[in-house]
N, C-alpha and C positions, 0 to 999 in steps of 0.2 A: 503492500500499499503506499502511494505518496501523501506524505504528511507534512502540511504546511503548518507551522507554528508559531505564533506571534505572543512575544513572552519578554519581560524583562529579562536580561541575560548578561552574562560576562560582558566587561570587567565589573559590573555593579554584584554585590554581595548581599542577600537578603534571604527573606522565606521563600519568594515566589520563583526567584533567582535560582535556589538550590533544588526546589521540587523540579522545575524545568531542566535541569542539567542533569540531575539524577534519571528523568523518565526518557528525554532525548539520547542520552549514553546507551540506555537499557533498549530502546527501540531500535536503535542502531545497530547494536549487538545481535537481537532478535531477527536482523535482516531487512528491517523495513526501509523505506527511502525518507530522510528527513529533511528538510529545510527550515531553518529557523530565522524569523525576522523580529529585529527589537528596535525600539524607539530609543535606547540608550546609546548616547555618543560614545563613541571607542576611538581615540586618536591612532595613527598608523602605529607607532611606537608600543600601543597597548595590545595590539592584535597579534592572536596565536592562531596556529592550526588545529582543526576540530577534524572528526572523520567525517563530519557533514558540513555543508555550507552555512555560513551565517550571514546573514544581511542586515546592515546596520543603517538605517533611515533610507531605504530606498526609495528612488523617485517614483512616479506614477506608471511609466512604463513598464518598469521592472516589475513593481508591485502586479500588474496585469499578466505579466508573463509568468510571474509563480503562483498566481490563482489558475491560470490555463492548466498550469503543470499539475495543481493537486487533486487528489481525490478526496481528501478533506481537509477544512479550513478550522484550525483549532485557535480559540484564545484563552489564555491564562487571565483570568479575569476580562470582561469586557472591556474592549479600549474602542472608544468612538472615533478617534482618529485613524484606527485600522480597520474599522468595518465598512468603510466605503468601497473598495474594490469587490467585496461582495455582491454590491448593487449593480455591477456592471459583469460579473463573470461568477455564475450561479454554481455554488459549490457546496456540499453537505457541510454544516457548521455545528461546531461543538463548542459549547461555553464552559469551561471550567472555573466554577464559582469558588472563589478563595475567601470572600467576604462577603458581608451584609449589604454593600453598597449604600452605607452611611456617608453623608457629606460632613459629619462633625461628631463628636464624642457626645453628644446629647440626642444622637439617634435620627437626627434629621435627614431628609433627603432633597437636594436642590434639583433644578433640572436634569443637570446630565445622569445623576443615579436612576431618576425615574425613568429617564429615556432607556439605560442600559437594562432596567429590569422590562420593560416592553420588548426589548430585543431578545430576550431570554426565550420568548414565544417562538421566535423563529428558529431556535437552536435545540439540538440533542444536549442534554444539561447534566453536568457532572457536579456534584457538591463535595467539599471535602470534610464535610462532618453533617450529622445529622442536624445541629443547630443551625447551620447554613441551609440545607434543604428545607427546613420548616418554615423559613423566612422568605424563600423564593415562590413566585406567581405559579410556578410551573412544576410538574415533576423532576425531580432530579435523581440519578444514580448516585448514590453515597460511596466514594471511594476515597478513604484516608490517604494523608500525604505520604509518599516514601520517605523513608530515612536510613540514611547509613550509618548503622548502630554498632557497625563493626569493632571501631576503636572504643567503645563505651562498655562493651558487654563484659561481664565478670562471672567468675565463677563462687563469688563471695566468700572465698577462703581468706581473703585479706582483713586484717584487721582494722576497725573503723573507728579513729582516736577524736575524731571532732564531730559536732552536733548537726549544726544547720548550715546550709548551703543555699544562697541565691545565685543563680544563673542569668543575665538578661541585661538589656540596654538601660543604662542608668537615666531613666526619664520618668516622670513623674506617673503616668500611664501604668508604669509595672510594679507600685507600689512597694519598692523596696524600703521607703522611709515607714510605712506603716508596720512594715516586717523589724526595724528597729525599735518602734514605738511598744510592739510586743514583747520584745527581747528586754528592754529597761522594766517591762511588768513583771516578767519572769525572774529577774534580778531581784526585784523589791521583794518579791515572795521567797527569797533565799534559794532561788535556784542559778545556775551559774553556766550555763549553756554558752558554748562558742557559735558564732556566726562568722562565715567567710562570703564575701562580696565579690562574685567575679563577671567581670563587665567593665564599659567605660561609658560615657555618655554625660551629657551637658549637666546633670544633676550630681555629679559624683562629688563636688567641691561642697556642695548644700548638706549632701549626705554624710562626710565628713565632718560638716561643722556639729550636724545634729549629734553624732556619736560622741563628740568631745561634750557637747552642753548637757547628754545625758549620763556623763560619766561612764560610757560603756567602752572606753579605749583598749582595755584590756581583754574586752570579750568579742571583738569584732575587727575583722582582717580584712583590708581591700587588697584584692588579686589582682587587678588589673583585667586586660584580656591577653592572655597568653594563648600559645599554639592549642589547637584543637586537641593535639596528644595530651599537652599538659592540662588542659581542663578535664578531659576524662580520667587523668590520673586524680587529681582535686576530689572528682566526683566520688571517686571510690573510696576516699579516706573519710567520708561523711555519712553520717545516719538518715538524715532527712533533708530532704530537698524541698523548699517552699516556693510556691508561683504566685504572688500574692498581687494578682493584676488586679487593676480597678476598673477595667473596660471588659467587657465581654471578648474574649479570644475566640475567634473563629476556628482553631485550632490549638495545638500545643507541643510543638517539635520539643522543646524544651523539658517537659513532663517524661516523653519516652527516652531521651539522654538520659535522666535522672533515674529511670525505672531499670532501663538497661545496665545502668553502672551499681544496680543494687539497691539504690536510696529509696526509703519509704517517700512517697510523693504527696504534699499537701497543697492543694491549688485552692484557690477562689472559685466559687460555683458559677453557673450561669456560662453561655456559650459552649462551646467545644472543648473547652479545657479538660472537662470532667471527662469526656469521652476519651481522650489522649490517655487520662490518668489511669483508667479502667480498675483493673484489680490491682494496680501497683500502691494504691494509697485511696485519700480520702479527700473532701472539699471542707469549706469553711464559707460564711456568708460574706460574697464580696464586699470589700470596703469596711467589715465589723471588726473593729480592733478586739473587742471582748470576745467572739468567737475564736479569731485567730488566735488568741493569747490561750484560750482554753484549750482548743485542739492540740496546740504546743505543748502545753504542760502533760496532756494525755500521751501525747506520743513520746515524749521524752522518757516516759516510764513505761513504754511500751514492749511487751515481749512480741517479735514479730512472727507474727502466725500466719502471713499472706502466702497463699499457695502458689508455690515456685512455678508448677506448671501452667497454670492460667496465666500468670504473667508471660511467661516464654510463650505462648499462643496467642497472647495480646500483642506482642511486638511483633511477632511473625508477620502480623496483618501488615505490616509497614515495609517489610522487607521492599526493596525497589524491583526486582523481578516480578515478584507477584501484583505489586501494583501497576507496572507496566502492561502485563499481561492483560488486567482488568479493563485498563484505557483503551487496549487494541479491541477488546470486545465490544466497547460501547461505539468506538469507531468504523468497525465493520458494520455494525447495525445501521449507523448513521449512512454509511455508504450503499448498504444493500436498499434503503429506503429512499433513496433520490428520485 
């Protein structure tokens, strides 16, 4: 099958970019013909060779040539800028919905997002979580995101000398400050857990000042943004990963990384995060400091009785090869129904 996919792509790094990277390489490995189109700017010095063509910001003529070549046209999140070629060259259209198409953190939708939702009616739709599918105006096949967990997986034989770990970008929506406030309450109740903060972002200096003001410097370590291998090693030193997002995550790759590393995962409820956690942990009420503190106090004294086989089966759902084959089933259905 000839697959034309529009997505954010290298040299950008992020959630959608990583998903696209894993999928297109798996499709190529499985013998499919792939062409990637991206709106991302890529300087000549940044370009690299891939086993498939990557087109950065193609012009109108090249766009139409690509559409005529394709058997199926795929968007990783609907892009209005990249939809127009389909109006001239009709091809089966697959929309992979990674988000709720909200315009702001208050869940409002402006006209571009409302238009994207209307365009889902002309597509065969995939959603990355049941949470996303439930908010779409059309039926969606739920296919969870692929995640390369090979560097994270552990046999759990390593000793875990540290308590809590946060992994993510240091921005207000990720809720790291809420976790620090919960840590203060635990310390006030004569508990002495440690917290490692892995990640960088514009809120780091503010969070460091918060730690000092709460007299928690002996309890909190900021680890920065080390390599993936070092992140995996750090996770394997910790007992509990906390994902305290203030907004509804449409998915939760970080929870899977924590679960694969053997951490018990505590995340905020709502959205797709609880789906990603699955049998590897539990949730607390999003934004609720008291509930977060209560759940942490419980887990810090918890004898881990999770079902290892259930966690392994849950992680297997996200293996890139398995996810890529499920996508191809949807593409073939779309192609046959044209």
